[in-house]
C-alpha positions as CSV (number, residue, x, y, z in Angstrom):
1,M,-66.9,96.9,190.0
2,S,-67.4,97.9,186.3
3,L,-70.5,97.6,184.5
4,A,-69.4,94.8,182.3
5,T,-68.9,92.6,184.8
6,R,-72.5,92.8,186.4
7,I,-73.9,89.7,184.6
8,A,-76.7,87.9,186.5
9,G,-77.0,84.0,186.2
10,V,-80.7,82.9,186.6
11,D,-81.9,79.5,187.3
12,E,-84.9,77.4,188.8
13,A,-85.5,74.4,191.0
14,G,-88.7,72.6,191.2
15,R,-90.6,72.8,187.8
16,G,-91.4,68.9,187.7
17,P,-92.6,68.1,191.3
18,L,-96.3,67.8,192.2
19,A,-95.9,69.8,195.3
20,G,-94.5,72.7,196.8
21,P,-93.2,76.2,195.2
22,V,-91.0,76.6,192.3
23,L,-87.8,78.6,193.5
24,V,-85.8,81.0,191.3
25,A,-82.6,82.5,192.0
26,A,-80.4,85.2,190.3
27,V,-76.6,85.7,191.2
28,I,-74.1,88.1,190.4
29,L,-70.8,86.6,191.0
30,D,-67.9,88.9,192.2
31,P,-65.0,88.5,189.9
32,G,-62.4,89.3,192.9
33,R,-64.0,86.5,195.0
34,P,-64.1,83.4,192.7
35,I,-66.0,80.4,194.3
36,A,-64.3,76.9,193.3
37,G,-66.6,73.9,192.6
38,L,-69.7,75.6,191.1
39,A,-71.6,73.0,188.9
40,D,-75.2,72.2,187.8
41,S,-76.9,71.6,191.4
42,K,-78.2,68.3,190.3
43,T,-74.6,66.7,190.0
44,L,-73.6,67.9,193.6
45,T,-74.4,66.0,196.7
46,A,-76.8,67.8,199.1
47,R,-73.7,68.6,201.7
48,R,-71.9,70.0,198.8
49,R,-74.8,72.0,197.8
50,D,-75.0,73.3,201.4
51,V,-71.4,74.4,201.5
52,L,-71.5,76.2,198.1
53,A,-74.7,77.8,198.9
54,E,-73.2,79.4,202.1
55,R,-70.1,80.6,200.0
56,I,-72.3,82.2,197.2
57,R,-74.4,84.0,199.5
58,D,-71.2,85.3,201.5
59,Q,-69.2,85.9,198.4
60,A,-71.4,86.9,195.5
61,L,-71.7,90.6,194.6
62,A,-75.6,90.1,194.6
63,W,-78.2,87.4,194.9
64,R,-81.9,87.0,195.2
65,L,-84.2,84.1,195.8
66,C,-88.0,84.3,194.6
67,A,-90.5,81.5,195.5
68,I,-93.8,81.1,193.3
69,D,-96.4,79.6,195.3
70,V,-98.6,76.6,194.4
71,E,-101.7,78.8,193.8
72,T,-99.7,81.0,191.2
73,I,-98.6,78.0,189.6
74,D,-102.0,76.4,189.3
75,R,-103.4,79.9,188.0
76,L,-100.6,80.6,185.4
77,N,-99.2,77.1,184.8
78,I,-95.6,76.0,185.6
79,L,-93.8,77.8,182.6
80,H,-95.3,81.0,183.2
81,A,-94.8,80.8,187.0
82,T,-91.2,80.3,186.2
83,L,-90.9,83.2,184.0
84,L,-92.6,85.2,186.6
85,G,-90.1,84.5,189.2
86,M,-87.2,84.9,187.0
87,R,-88.4,88.5,186.2
88,R,-89.0,89.2,190.0
89,C,-85.7,88.2,190.9
90,L,-83.9,90.2,188.2
91,E,-86.2,93.4,189.2
92,T,-85.1,93.0,192.8
93,L,-81.5,92.3,192.3
94,D,-79.4,95.2,193.7
95,P,-77.4,96.1,192.0
96,T,-79.3,95.9,188.8
97,P,-77.6,93.4,186.5
98,T,-76.4,95.0,183.2
99,C,-77.4,91.7,181.4
100,A,-78.8,88.4,182.5
101,R,-77.9,84.7,181.3
102,I,-80.8,82.5,182.0
103,D,-80.8,78.7,182.0
104,G,-83.4,77.0,179.3
105,N,-84.7,78.2,175.9
106,R,-87.3,80.8,177.0
107,L,-86.9,84.3,178.6
108,P,-89.4,86.0,180.6
109,T,-90.8,89.6,179.0
110,G,-90.3,92.8,180.7
111,L,-87.0,92.1,182.2
112,P,-85.0,95.2,183.6
113,C,-81.8,94.3,181.7
114,P,-81.1,92.4,178.5
115,A,-80.9,88.7,178.7
116,E,-79.8,85.6,176.7
117,A,-81.2,82.1,177.3
118,V,-78.5,79.5,177.6
119,I,-79.5,75.9,177.2
120,G,-77.7,73.7,179.7
121,G,-76.6,77.0,181.4
122,D,-76.3,75.4,184.6
123,A,-73.4,73.0,183.7
124,R,-71.6,75.9,181.4
125,D,-71.9,79.2,183.2
126,P,-70.7,79.6,186.8
127,A,-73.2,82.4,187.6
128,I,-76.2,80.1,186.5
129,A,-74.6,77.2,188.4
130,A,-74.6,79.4,191.5
131,A,-78.3,80.2,191.0
132,S,-79.3,76.6,190.5
133,I,-77.5,75.8,193.9
134,L,-79.1,78.7,195.7
135,A,-82.5,77.5,194.3
136,K,-82.1,74.0,195.0
137,V,-81.2,74.4,198.6
138,E,-83.7,76.7,199.6
139,R,-86.5,74.7,197.9
140,D,-85.0,71.5,199.7
141,R,-85.3,73.3,202.9
142,L,-89.0,74.4,202.2
143,L,-90.0,71.0,201.4
144,V,-88.8,69.7,204.6
145,E,-90.8,72.3,206.3
146,L,-93.8,70.9,204.1
147,D,-93.1,67.6,205.5
148,G,-93.6,68.8,209.1
149,Q,-97.1,70.7,208.1
150,Y,-98.3,67.6,206.0
151,P,-96.9,64.3,207.4
152,G,-97.5,61.1,205.7
153,Y,-96.5,62.3,202.0
154,G,-92.6,62.1,202.4
155,F,-91.9,65.7,201.0
156,A,-88.6,65.6,203.1
157,I,-87.5,62.5,201.2
158,H,-88.5,63.0,197.6
159,K,-89.0,66.9,197.7
160,G,-92.2,66.6,196.0
161,Y,-91.2,64.7,192.8
162,P,-93.5,62.2,191.4
163,T,-91.9,59.0,192.9
164,R,-93.4,55.9,193.6
165,A,-93.8,56.5,197.2
166,H,-95.3,60.1,196.6
167,L,-97.9,58.5,194.3
168,D,-98.6,55.8,196.6
169,A,-99.1,58.5,199.5
170,L,-101.1,60.5,197.1
171,A,-103.5,57.7,196.4
172,R,-103.8,56.9,200.1
173,L,-104.2,60.2,201.5
174,G,-105.4,62.5,198.5
175,P,-103.9,65.9,197.8
176,C,-102.9,68.5,200.5
177,P,-102.9,72.2,200.1
178,A,-99.2,71.9,199.2
179,H,-100.0,69.9,196.0
180,R,-100.2,71.6,192.3
181,R,-103.7,70.9,191.5
182,S,-103.0,71.7,187.7
183,F,-100.8,68.7,187.4
184,A,-102.4,65.5,186.2
185,P,-101.6,62.9,188.9
186,V,-102.7,65.4,191.6
187,A,-105.8,66.3,189.4
188,R,-106.9,62.6,189.3
189,Q,-106.4,62.2,192.9
190,A,-108.2,65.2,194.0
191,A,-111.3,64.0,192.0
192,L,-111.3,60.9,194.4
193,F,-111.1,63.0,197.4
194,P,-113.5,65.9,196.8
195,E,-114.0,66.7,200.6
196,L,-110.4,67.7,200.7
197,P,-109.5,71.4,200.6
């Protein structure tokens, strides 16, 4: 494969939720093994995302997933935690990309290759779309696991997003260790449940 074709697409899943990690993915697609149907993960059904994620893992030249935990999110804030995940993904991608296209309007510092921010990239660039799918599928899987560890919050259903059901559970149970204490709805409830870890 020529150097010119080693372009990594990078995207994240989980910046907005009140709980769980933020997941970042980087993908270098193989031009010789195109994957039909790549699109912004938010526009696909869960079943379609699962099928595409398996194809991406099998057919991409390289891919990497990085989870940034709740403690790091609370320490750095969600933007800087996401940028950290993007940098880690690109640093550990093998082979190293010659350039990266990153969804959004901000670029991490200290990247191992030149990069371009692409607003709406998950709908415009196949490699970014592939990264969005991998990140979303893995994050959803982790939130189903968290639902088993911390029953009663409904993580398997709402994936940590601030739905009415999640906010009601938070008010009833208080935050659990999977919640992001730096997010205002969680911080308000944490103040009402000082006995919780």
